[in-house]
VMD Tcl script that draws the C-alpha trace (Angstrom):
set ca {
  {15.91 8.05 -67.99}
  {14.34 10.34 -65.17}
  {14.79 14.27 -64.21}
  {13.68 14.98 -61.13}
  {13.70 17.78 -58.46}
  {13.94 17.05 -54.79}
  {17.80 16.64 -55.17}
  {18.53 16.07 -51.78}
  {16.17 13.07 -51.22}
  {16.71 11.34 -54.52}
  {20.34 11.26 -54.04}
  {19.36 9.12 -50.83}
  {17.70 6.33 -53.31}
  {19.64 6.80 -56.39}
  {23.09 7.77 -57.37}
  {22.89 11.06 -58.74}
  {24.53 11.49 -62.01}
  {24.89 8.16 -62.64}
  {21.29 6.62 -62.18}
  {19.16 9.61 -62.32}
  {19.38 13.25 -62.81}
  {18.57 15.83 -59.78}
  {17.83 19.51 -59.94}
  {17.33 21.85 -57.34}
  {15.54 24.24 -59.40}
  {12.74 23.78 -61.81}
  {14.47 26.16 -63.97}
  {17.02 23.90 -64.45}
  {14.84 21.27 -66.09}
  {14.38 22.80 -69.85}
  {18.55 22.48 -69.74}
  {18.98 19.37 -68.65}
  {16.42 18.08 -71.03}
  {18.12 19.74 -74.33}
  {20.89 18.35 -72.89}
  {20.16 14.60 -72.50}
  {18.27 14.96 -75.65}
  {21.01 15.78 -77.95}
  {23.79 13.15 -75.80}
  {21.87 10.26 -76.70}
  {24.78 7.90 -75.43}
  {24.68 9.53 -72.00}
  {20.98 9.38 -71.74}
  {21.26 5.52 -72.50}
  {23.76 5.08 -70.01}
  {21.96 6.22 -67.10}
  {18.71 4.76 -68.10}
  {20.58 1.41 -68.37}
  {22.11 2.15 -64.89}
  {18.86 3.05 -63.39}
  {16.87 -0.18 -64.60}
  {19.67 -2.34 -63.37}
  {19.63 -0.97 -60.00}
  {15.57 -1.14 -59.93}
  {15.64 -4.66 -61.32}
  {18.16 -6.10 -58.64}
  {17.23 -3.97 -55.79}
  {13.48 -3.10 -55.77}
  {12.24 -6.49 -56.64}
  {8.88 -7.40 -54.45}
  {11.37 -9.80 -52.26}
  {13.90 -7.41 -51.85}
  {11.61 -4.24 -50.40}
  {9.86 -7.08 -48.65}
  {13.18 -8.20 -46.75}
  {14.26 -4.23 -46.30}
  {10.58 -3.67 -44.51}
  {11.19 -6.90 -42.60}
  {14.37 -5.88 -41.43}
  {13.67 -2.44 -40.51}
  {10.35 -3.96 -38.50}
  {12.98 -5.70 -36.95}
  {15.09 -3.18 -35.81}
  {12.21 -1.29 -34.45}
  {10.83 -4.42 -32.41}
  {13.94 -4.77 -31.29}
  {14.76 -1.37 -30.17}
  {11.28 -1.76 -28.60}
  {12.31 -5.05 -26.69}
  {15.73 -3.63 -25.35}
  {14.30 -0.56 -24.00}
  {11.31 -2.61 -22.01}
  {14.27 -4.67 -20.48}
  {16.16 -2.11 -19.52}
  {13.33 -0.55 -17.01}
}
mol new
graphics top color blue
foreach p $ca { graphics top sphere $p radius 0.5 }
foreach p [lrange $ca 0 end-1] q [lrange $ca 1 end] { graphics top cylinder $p $q radius 0.2 }
display resetview
């Protein structure tokens, strides 16, 4: 299980509270750590969810596919922009 700062960007990648725990202030970390050390079932639930997501969506093939899609979108934008001139 992971507890991270920079909650706003973390939430763009993983589902906060379900797959990872985010905090906006570093002072929150000790309380979060204490909470999840005591609540083992919740800790395991979150760790399992993020592992399942990472293994399905962040494989080499999936990452490469997303990168190609983004590159294709950039190229398409460039091509259509040039053709309008």
